[in-house]
TORKOL-4160 file (C-alpha; in steps of 0.2 Angstrom, whole numbers, padded with zeros to 4 digits, m for minus):
347
<pt num="1" X="m0018" Y="m0145" Z="m0031"/>
<pt num="2" X="m0001" Y="m0154" Z="m0032"/>
<pt num="3" X="0004" Y="m0167" Z="m0018"/>
<pt num="4" X="0021" Y="m0163" Z="m0012"/>
<pt num="5" X="0025" Y="m0181" Z="m0009"/>
<pt num="6" X="0019" Y="m0190" Z="m0024"/>
<pt num="7" X="0016" Y="m0175" Z="m0036"/>
<pt num="8" X="m0002" Y="m0181" Z="m0040"/>
<pt num="9" X="m0013" Y="m0168" Z="m0046"/>
<pt num="10" X="m0031" Y="m0165" Z="m0039"/>
<pt num="11" X="m0042" Y="m0151" Z="m0048"/>
<pt num="12" X="m0051" Y="m0139" Z="m0037"/>
<pt num="13" X="m0070" Y="m0140" Z="m0042"/>
<pt num="14" X="m0078" Y="m0123" Z="m0044"/>
<pt num="15" X="m0096" Y="m0122" Z="m0039"/>
<pt num="16" X="m0107" Y="m0115" Z="m0052"/>
<pt num="17" X="m0114" Y="m0101" Z="m0042"/>
<pt num="18" X="m0113" Y="m0082" Z="m0042"/>
<pt num="19" X="m0102" Y="m0072" Z="m0030"/>
<pt num="20" X="m0114" Y="m0065" Z="m0018"/>
<pt num="21" X="m0114" Y="m0046" Z="m0013"/>
<pt num="22" X="m0121" Y="m0042" Z="0004"/>
<pt num="23" X="m0131" Y="m0027" Z="0010"/>
<pt num="24" X="m0120" Y="m0014" Z="0019"/>
<pt num="25" X="m0133" Y="m0006" Z="0030"/>
<pt num="26" X="m0140" Y="m0023" Z="0035"/>
<pt num="27" X="m0122" Y="m0029" Z="0041"/>
<pt num="28" X="m0119" Y="m0013" Z="0051"/>
<pt num="29" X="m0136" Y="m0016" Z="0060"/>
<pt num="30" X="m0135" Y="m0035" Z="0063"/>
<pt num="31" X="m0116" Y="m0040" Z="0063"/>
<pt num="32" X="m0103" Y="m0036" Z="0076"/>
<pt num="33" X="m0091" Y="m0030" Z="0063"/>
<pt num="34" X="m0078" Y="m0023" Z="0076"/>
<pt num="35" X="m0076" Y="m0040" Z="0085"/>
<pt num="36" X="m0058" Y="m0045" Z="0080"/>
<pt num="37" X="m0047" Y="m0059" Z="0086"/>
<pt num="38" X="m0032" Y="m0053" Z="0096"/>
<pt num="39" X="m0025" Y="m0069" Z="0103"/>
<pt num="40" X="m0012" Y="m0080" Z="0095"/>
<pt num="41" X="m0017" Y="m0098" Z="0090"/>
<pt num="42" X="m0007" Y="m0114" Z="0093"/>
<pt num="43" X="m0009" Y="m0127" Z="0080"/>
<pt num="44" X="0000" Y="m0144" Z="0077"/>
<pt num="45" X="0008" Y="m0148" Z="0061"/>
<pt num="46" X="0000" Y="m0163" Z="0052"/>
<pt num="47" X="0016" Y="m0170" Z="0046"/>
<pt num="48" X="0030" Y="m0167" Z="0059"/>
<pt num="49" X="0017" Y="m0165" Z="0074"/>
<pt num="50" X="0027" Y="m0150" Z="0080"/>
<pt num="51" X="0016" Y="m0136" Z="0089"/>
<pt num="52" X="0018" Y="m0118" Z="0083"/>
<pt num="53" X="0009" Y="m0102" Z="0085"/>
<pt num="54" X="0000" Y="m0091" Z="0072"/>
<pt num="55" X="m0003" Y="m0073" Z="0073"/>
<pt num="56" X="m0021" Y="m0068" Z="0078"/>
<pt num="57" X="m0025" Y="m0062" Z="0060"/>
<pt num="58" X="m0017" Y="m0077" Z="0051"/>
<pt num="59" X="m0027" Y="m0092" Z="0047"/>
<pt num="60" X="m0016" Y="m0101" Z="0034"/>
<pt num="61" X="0003" Y="m0103" Z="0034"/>
<pt num="62" X="0018" Y="m0115" Z="0033"/>
<pt num="63" X="0025" Y="m0126" Z="0047"/>
<pt num="64" X="0041" Y="m0117" Z="0052"/>
<pt num="65" X="0050" Y="m0133" Z="0054"/>
<pt num="66" X="0045" Y="m0144" Z="0039"/>
<pt num="67" X="0035" Y="m0131" Z="0028"/>
<pt num="68" X="0020" Y="m0141" Z="0027"/>
<pt num="69" X="0004" Y="m0131" Z="0024"/>
<pt num="70" X="m0006" Y="m0127" Z="0039"/>
<pt num="71" X="m0024" Y="m0120" Z="0039"/>
<pt num="72" X="m0035" Y="m0116" Z="0054"/>
<pt num="73" X="m0052" Y="m0109" Z="0057"/>
<pt num="74" X="m0058" Y="m0092" Z="0052"/>
<pt num="75" X="m0063" Y="m0082" Z="0068"/>
<pt num="76" X="m0069" Y="m0065" Z="0061"/>
<pt num="77" X="m0088" Y="m0062" Z="0060"/>
<pt num="78" X="m0087" Y="m0059" Z="0041"/>
<pt num="79" X="m0080" Y="m0073" Z="0031"/>
<pt num="80" X="m0072" Y="m0072" Z="0014"/>
<pt num="81" X="m0083" Y="m0079" Z="0001"/>
<pt num="82" X="m0072" Y="m0077" Z="m0014"/>
<pt num="83" X="m0054" Y="m0075" Z="m0020"/>
<pt num="84" X="m0043" Y="m0073" Z="m0035"/>
<pt num="85" X="m0032" Y="m0088" Z="m0036"/>
<pt num="86" X="m0013" Y="m0087" Z="m0039"/>
<pt num="87" X="m0011" Y="m0085" Z="m0058"/>
<pt num="88" X="0008" Y="m0082" Z="m0057"/>
<pt num="89" X="0019" Y="m0096" Z="m0050"/>
<pt num="90" X="0033" Y="m0092" Z="m0038"/>
<pt num="91" X="0046" Y="m0096" Z="m0051"/>
<pt num="92" X="0038" Y="m0084" Z="m0064"/>
<pt num="93" X="0036" Y="m0071" Z="m0050"/>
<pt num="94" X="0055" Y="m0073" Z="m0046"/>
<pt num="95" X="0060" Y="m0071" Z="m0064"/>
<pt num="96" X="0049" Y="m0055" Z="m0066"/>
<pt num="97" X="0056" Y="m0048" Z="m0050"/>
<pt num="98" X="0074" Y="m0051" Z="m0055"/>
<pt num="99" X="0071" Y="m0042" Z="m0072"/>
<pt num="100" X="0063" Y="m0028" Z="m0063"/>
<pt num="101" X="0077" Y="m0026" Z="m0051"/>
<pt num="102" X="0089" Y="m0026" Z="m0065"/>
<pt num="103" X="0080" Y="m0012" Z="m0073"/>
<pt num="104" X="0082" Y="0000" Z="m0058"/>
<pt num="105" X="0096" Y="0013" Z="m0060"/>
<pt num="106" X="0108" Y="0016" Z="m0046"/>
<pt num="107" X="0101" Y="0001" Z="m0036"/>
<pt num="108" X="0114" Y="m0006" Z="m0023"/>
<pt num="109" X="0123" Y="m0022" Z="m0028"/>
<pt num="110" X="0116" Y="m0029" Z="m0012"/>
<pt num="111" X="0098" Y="m0029" Z="m0019"/>
<pt num="112" X="0104" Y="m0038" Z="m0035"/>
<pt num="113" X="0113" Y="m0051" Z="m0024"/>
<pt num="114" X="0097" Y="m0052" Z="m0013"/>
<pt num="115" X="0087" Y="m0057" Z="m0028"/>
<pt num="116" X="0100" Y="m0069" Z="m0036"/>
<pt num="117" X="0103" Y="m0077" Z="m0019"/>
<pt num="118" X="0093" Y="m0090" Z="m0010"/>
<pt num="119" X="0080" Y="m0078" Z="m0005"/>
<pt num="120" X="0062" Y="m0082" Z="m0011"/>
<pt num="121" X="0046" Y="m0073" Z="m0013"/>
<pt num="122" X="0032" Y="m0076" Z="0000"/>
<pt num="123" X="0014" Y="m0079" Z="m0006"/>
<pt num="124" X="0000" Y="m0070" Z="0003"/>
<pt num="125" X="m0018" Y="m0070" Z="0002"/>
<pt num="126" X="m0022" Y="m0052" Z="0007"/>
<pt num="127" X="m0040" Y="m0048" Z="0013"/>
<pt num="128" X="m0050" Y="m0034" Z="0003"/>
<pt num="129" X="m0066" Y="m0026" Z="0004"/>
<pt num="130" X="m0076" Y="m0022" Z="m0012"/>
<pt num="131" X="m0090" Y="m0010" Z="m0012"/>
<pt num="132" X="m0104" Y="m0006" Z="m0024"/>
<pt num="133" X="m0114" Y="0010" Z="m0022"/>
<pt num="134" X="m0125" Y="0023" Z="m0031"/>
<pt num="135" X="m0122" Y="0041" Z="m0027"/>
<pt num="136" X="m0131" Y="0057" Z="m0029"/>
<pt num="137" X="m0120" Y="0073" Z="m0027"/>
<pt num="138" X="m0127" Y="0090" Z="m0026"/>
<pt num="139" X="m0114" Y="0104" Z="m0029"/>
<pt num="140" X="m0111" Y="0122" Z="m0030"/>
<pt num="141" X="m0096" Y="0131" Z="m0039"/>
<pt num="142" X="m0091" Y="0142" Z="m0053"/>
<pt num="143" X="m0088" Y="0140" Z="m0071"/>
<pt num="144" X="m0073" Y="0149" Z="m0079"/>
<pt num="145" X="m0073" Y="0154" Z="m0097"/>
<pt num="146" X="m0057" Y="0162" Z="m0105"/>
<pt num="147" X="m0059" Y="0177" Z="m0116"/>
<pt num="148" X="m0046" Y="0189" Z="m0123"/>
<pt num="149" X="m0043" Y="0207" Z="m0122"/>
<pt num="150" X="m0031" Y="0219" Z="m0132"/>
<pt num="151" X="m0020" Y="0229" Z="m0121"/>
<pt num="152" X="m0006" Y="0241" Z="m0125"/>
<pt num="153" X="0011" Y="0238" Z="m0117"/>
<pt num="154" X="0028" Y="0248" Z="m0118"/>
<pt num="155" X="0042" Y="0237" Z="m0124"/>
<pt num="156" X="0060" Y="0239" Z="m0130"/>
<pt num="157" X="0063" Y="0235" Z="m0148"/>
<pt num="158" X="0081" Y="0238" Z="m0155"/>
<pt num="159" X="0085" Y="0249" Z="m0140"/>
<pt num="160" X="0070" Y="0260" Z="m0143"/>
<pt num="161" X="0054" Y="0261" Z="m0132"/>
<pt num="162" X="0038" Y="0257" Z="m0142"/>
<pt num="163" X="0020" Y="0254" Z="m0138"/>
<pt num="164" X="0012" Y="0238" Z="m0145"/>
<pt num="165" X="m0004" Y="0229" Z="m0144"/>
<pt num="166" X="m0005" Y="0212" Z="m0135"/>
<pt num="167" X="m0019" Y="0200" Z="m0132"/>
<pt num="168" X="m0021" Y="0194" Z="m0114"/>
<pt num="169" X="m0032" Y="0181" Z="m0107"/>
<pt num="170" X="m0046" Y="0185" Z="m0094"/>
<pt num="171" X="m0058" Y="0173" Z="m0086"/>
<pt num="172" X="m0076" Y="0176" Z="m0084"/>
<pt num="173" X="m0083" Y="0167" Z="m0069"/>
<pt num="174" X="m0101" Y="0161" Z="m0068"/>
<pt num="175" X="m0110" Y="0154" Z="m0053"/>
<pt num="176" X="m0116" Y="0136" Z="m0056"/>
<pt num="177" X="m0125" Y="0122" Z="m0046"/>
<pt num="178" X="m0131" Y="0105" Z="m0051"/>
<pt num="179" X="m0132" Y="0087" Z="m0047"/>
<pt num="180" X="m0122" Y="0072" Z="m0054"/>
<pt num="181" X="m0127" Y="0053" Z="m0052"/>
<pt num="182" X="m0114" Y="0039" Z="m0052"/>
<pt num="183" X="m0115" Y="0020" Z="m0051"/>
<pt num="184" X="m0099" Y="0013" Z="m0043"/>
<pt num="185" X="m0095" Y="m0005" Z="m0045"/>
<pt num="186" X="m0081" Y="m0015" Z="m0036"/>
<pt num="187" X="m0072" Y="0000" Z="m0027"/>
<pt num="188" X="m0058" Y="m0010" Z="m0019"/>
<pt num="189" X="m0049" Y="m0006" Z="m0003"/>
<pt num="190" X="m0037" Y="m0017" Z="0008"/>
<pt num="191" X="m0044" Y="m0024" Z="0024"/>
<pt num="192" X="m0028" Y="m0028" Z="0033"/>
<pt num="193" X="m0015" Y="m0017" Z="0041"/>
<pt num="194" X="m0001" Y="m0027" Z="0034"/>
<pt num="195" X="0018" Y="m0021" Z="0034"/>
<pt num="196" X="0014" Y="m0016" Z="0016"/>
<pt num="197" X="0009" Y="0002" Z="0014"/>
<pt num="198" X="m0008" Y="0008" Z="0008"/>
<pt num="199" X="0001" Y="0016" Z="m0007"/>
<pt num="200" X="0010" Y="m0001" Z="m0012"/>
<pt num="201" X="m0007" Y="m0011" Z="m0011"/>
<pt num="202" X="m0016" Y="0003" Z="m0020"/>
<pt num="203" X="m0003" Y="0003" Z="m0034"/>
<pt num="204" X="m0006" Y="m0016" Z="m0037"/>
<pt num="205" X="m0022" Y="m0012" Z="m0045"/>
<pt num="206" X="m0031" Y="m0015" Z="m0056"/>
<pt num="207" X="m0038" Y="m0032" Z="m0051"/>
<pt num="208" X="m0049" Y="m0042" Z="m0063"/>
<pt num="209" X="m0064" Y="m0046" Z="m0051"/>
<pt num="210" X="m0072" Y="m0056" Z="m0066"/>
<pt num="211" X="m0059" Y="m0070" Z="m0061"/>
<pt num="212" X="m0066" Y="m0072" Z="m0044"/>
<pt num="213" X="m0070" Y="m0089" Z="m0038"/>
<pt num="214" X="m0080" Y="m0096" Z="m0023"/>
<pt num="215" X="m0069" Y="m0097" Z="m0008"/>
<pt num="216" X="m0061" Y="m0114" Z="m0005"/>
<pt num="217" X="m0048" Y="m0118" Z="0008"/>
<pt num="218" X="m0039" Y="m0129" Z="m0005"/>
<pt num="219" X="m0033" Y="m0113" Z="m0013"/>
<pt num="220" X="m0024" Y="m0107" Z="0003"/>
<pt num="221" X="m0013" Y="m0122" Z="0004"/>
<pt num="222" X="0005" Y="m0117" Z="0004"/>
<pt num="223" X="0001" Y="m0098" Z="0006"/>
<pt num="224" X="0000" Y="m0086" Z="0021"/>
<pt num="225" X="m0018" Y="m0080" Z="0022"/>
<pt num="226" X="m0024" Y="m0065" Z="0033"/>
<pt num="227" X="m0041" Y="m0061" Z="0040"/>
<pt num="228" X="m0047" Y="m0043" Z="0040"/>
<pt num="229" X="m0041" Y="m0031" Z="0053"/>
<pt num="230" X="m0049" Y="m0016" Z="0046"/>
<pt num="231" X="m0068" Y="m0017" Z="0050"/>
<pt num="232" X="m0082" Y="m0016" Z="0036"/>
<pt num="233" X="m0086" Y="0003" Z="0040"/>
<pt num="234" X="m0068" Y="0008" Z="0041"/>
<pt num="235" X="m0065" Y="0000" Z="0024"/>
<pt num="236" X="m0080" Y="0010" Z="0017"/>
<pt num="237" X="m0072" Y="0026" Z="0024"/>
<pt num="238" X="m0057" Y="0022" Z="0013"/>
<pt num="239" X="m0068" Y="0018" Z="m0002"/>
<pt num="240" X="m0077" Y="0035" Z="0001"/>
<pt num="241" X="m0061" Y="0044" Z="m0001"/>
<pt num="242" X="m0058" Y="0036" Z="m0018"/>
<pt num="243" X="m0076" Y="0039" Z="m0023"/>
<pt num="244" X="m0075" Y="0057" Z="m0018"/>
<pt num="245" X="m0061" Y="0060" Z="m0030"/>
<pt num="246" X="m0070" Y="0052" Z="m0045"/>
<pt num="247" X="m0086" Y="0062" Z="m0041"/>
<pt num="248" X="m0076" Y="0078" Z="m0040"/>
<pt num="249" X="m0069" Y="0075" Z="m0058"/>
<pt num="250" X="m0087" Y="0071" Z="m0063"/>
<pt num="251" X="m0093" Y="0088" Z="m0056"/>
<pt num="252" X="m0079" Y="0097" Z="m0065"/>
<pt num="253" X="m0084" Y="0089" Z="m0082"/>
<pt num="254" X="m0103" Y="0094" Z="m0078"/>
<pt num="255" X="m0098" Y="0112" Z="m0074"/>
<pt num="256" X="m0089" Y="0113" Z="m0091"/>
<pt num="257" X="m0080" Y="0128" Z="m0097"/>
<pt num="258" X="m0061" Y="0131" Z="m0097"/>
<pt num="259" X="m0059" Y="0131" Z="m0078"/>
<pt num="260" X="m0069" Y="0125" Z="m0063"/>
<pt num="261" X="m0071" Y="0129" Z="m0045"/>
<pt num="262" X="m0080" Y="0117" Z="m0034"/>
<pt num="263" X="m0085" Y="0126" Z="m0018"/>
<pt num="264" X="m0097" Y="0114" Z="m0010"/>
<pt num="265" X="m0103" Y="0096" Z="m0013"/>
<pt num="266" X="m0115" Y="0085" Z="m0004"/>
<pt num="267" X="m0113" Y="0066" Z="m0008"/>
<pt num="268" X="m0127" Y="0054" Z="m0003"/>
<pt num="269" X="m0125" Y="0035" Z="m0004"/>
<pt num="270" X="m0139" Y="0022" Z="m0007"/>
<pt num="271" X="m0140" Y="0003" Z="m0011"/>
<pt num="272" X="m0122" Y="0000" Z="m0005"/>
<pt num="273" X="m0117" Y="m0018" Z="m0005"/>
<pt num="274" X="m0100" Y="m0026" Z="m0001"/>
<pt num="275" X="m0090" Y="m0042" Z="m0004"/>
<pt num="276" X="m0076" Y="m0049" Z="0007"/>
<pt num="277" X="m0063" Y="m0057" Z="m0004"/>
<pt num="278" X="m0044" Y="m0062" Z="m0004"/>
<pt num="279" X="m0032" Y="m0056" Z="m0017"/>
<pt num="280" X="m0015" Y="m0065" Z="m0021"/>
<pt num="281" X="0002" Y="m0056" Z="m0019"/>
<pt num="282" X="0020" Y="m0061" Z="m0019"/>
<pt num="283" X="0030" Y="m0051" Z="m0007"/>
<pt num="284" X="0048" Y="m0048" Z="m0003"/>
<pt num="285" X="0057" Y="m0037" Z="0010"/>
<pt num="286" X="0075" Y="m0030" Z="0008"/>
<pt num="287" X="0085" Y="m0022" Z="0022"/>
<pt num="288" X="0098" Y="m0009" Z="0017"/>
<pt num="289" X="0107" Y="0003" Z="0029"/>
<pt num="290" X="0094" Y="0000" Z="0043"/>
<pt num="291" X="0080" Y="0004" Z="0032"/>
<pt num="292" X="0066" Y="m0009" Z="0027"/>
<pt num="293" X="0061" Y="m0009" Z="0008"/>
<pt num="294" X="0045" Y="m0019" Z="0004"/>
<pt num="295" X="0040" Y="m0026" Z="m0013"/>
<pt num="296" X="0024" Y="m0033" Z="m0019"/>
<pt num="297" X="0019" Y="m0042" Z="m0035"/>
<pt num="298" X="0001" Y="m0044" Z="m0041"/>
<pt num="299" X="0000" Y="m0063" Z="m0043"/>
<pt num="300" X="m0014" Y="m0061" Z="m0055"/>
<pt num="301" X="m0007" Y="m0048" Z="m0067"/>
<pt num="302" X="0012" Y="m0049" Z="m0063"/>
<pt num="303" X="0013" Y="m0030" Z="m0059"/>
<pt num="304" X="0027" Y="m0026" Z="m0047"/>
<pt num="305" X="0028" Y="m0011" Z="m0035"/>
<pt num="306" X="0038" Y="m0006" Z="m0020"/>
<pt num="307" X="0051" Y="0006" Z="m0013"/>
<pt num="308" X="0068" Y="0006" Z="m0019"/>
<pt num="309" X="0085" Y="0010" Z="m0011"/>
<pt num="310" X="0098" Y="0020" Z="m0020"/>
<pt num="311" X="0117" Y="0017" Z="m0020"/>
<pt num="312" X="0125" Y="0034" Z="m0017"/>
<pt num="313" X="0141" Y="0027" Z="m0021"/>
<pt num="314" X="0135" Y="0023" Z="m0039"/>
<pt num="315" X="0128" Y="0040" Z="m0040"/>
<pt num="316" X="0144" Y="0049" Z="m0034"/>
<pt num="317" X="0154" Y="0039" Z="m0046"/>
<pt num="318" X="0143" Y="0044" Z="m0060"/>
<pt num="319" X="0144" Y="0062" Z="m0055"/>
<pt num="320" X="0163" Y="0061" Z="m0054"/>
<pt num="321" X="0164" Y="0053" Z="m0071"/>
<pt num="322" X="0153" Y="0067" Z="m0079"/>
<pt num="323" X="0164" Y="0080" Z="m0071"/>
<pt num="324" X="0180" Y="0072" Z="m0078"/>
<pt num="325" X="0172" Y="0071" Z="m0095"/>
<pt num="326" X="0167" Y="0090" Z="m0094"/>
<pt num="327" X="0184" Y="0094" Z="m0087"/>
<pt num="328" X="0193" Y="0085" Z="m0101"/>
<pt num="329" X="0182" Y="0094" Z="m0114"/>
<pt num="330" X="0186" Y="0111" Z="m0107"/>
<pt num="331" X="0205" Y="0107" Z="m0105"/>
<pt num="332" X="0205" Y="0102" Z="m0124"/>
<pt num="333" X="0196" Y="0118" Z="m0129"/>
<pt num="334" X="0209" Y="0128" Z="m0120"/>
<pt num="335" X="0224" Y="0119" Z="m0127"/>
<pt num="336" X="0217" Y="0117" Z="m0144"/>
<pt num="337" X="0208" Y="0133" Z="m0149"/>
<pt num="338" X="0212" Y="0131" Z="m0167"/>
<pt num="339" X="0201" Y="0116" Z="m0168"/>
<pt num="340" X="0185" Y="0125" Z="m0162"/>
<pt num="341" X="0189" Y="0140" Z="m0173"/>
<pt num="342" X="0189" Y="0128" Z="m0188"/>
<pt num="343" X="0173" Y="0121" Z="m0182"/>
<pt num="344" X="0166" Y="0138" Z="m0181"/>
<pt num="345" X="0171" Y="0142" Z="m0199"/>
<pt num="346" X="0163" Y="0127" Z="m0206"/>
<pt num="347" X="0147" Y="0129" Z="m0196"/>
């Protein structure tokens, strides 16, 4: 931590303890996982003493008047016990964002001006659920093996009809059934309904969970931090969607052959555990022609994802330029046929 007043540095001590994982079924039985905070909280800035409100799910932010870090108490039943610290500074994130915007074709000039101007990225700790589980999936389906047969076909060769032999593929389908076993570790899903879409947050992966550190309020200073608004069981529903896709691919490999049909699968889960953690993200929001475009940067890896607007003026000018070039080429071909005749001779 760096003091904003005297620039002195204070290291954050890391306890020598493992990041705990908790029993999922026990939590469902013994914790009120659907008890969520719905009221705004008023706090007072420790520097300028001005009171201000935080949204119900925000527990760290900046004073809107003097930008002094402000942290309040956590209210949800399940507290985060780990987080990934910001590994990329705001300055570095801004540099990468500017380079990424510069690589986008047909981006409107307003987007480049937005990045080059006085706008700055905002740092957020976003809550995530992480699940471990062992699965047993019984399936039924069909295995397809390709074989070839020779068939006669009538074709036209040099203006005459002829009969030729051709090899055509066929598929032999065999009924199959079986069981596959999988051990899933750190299936990550977002735990907050942020303005960022699920697709953007999912695209920020992968996260290196080996870099998790025990939760400490000191890491939150100067950043916005959210508590979960997607309960533990709803988060596991999202994780099951990801797990089901992976199991489906495992079943197809288990069936083998050239093609596979999975007609039925029954997935059972056991030894399910969870962690509640916070991941660091730099965010930006750009408004263009009444549309909002959101961007996010993985503050651990530097990966950038987001929606992007298109400048139809730039696209239109490019199309016009291409048409002018093609028109000039055809005009030249019509007015100078001898050039193309000579080219044909030499070719």
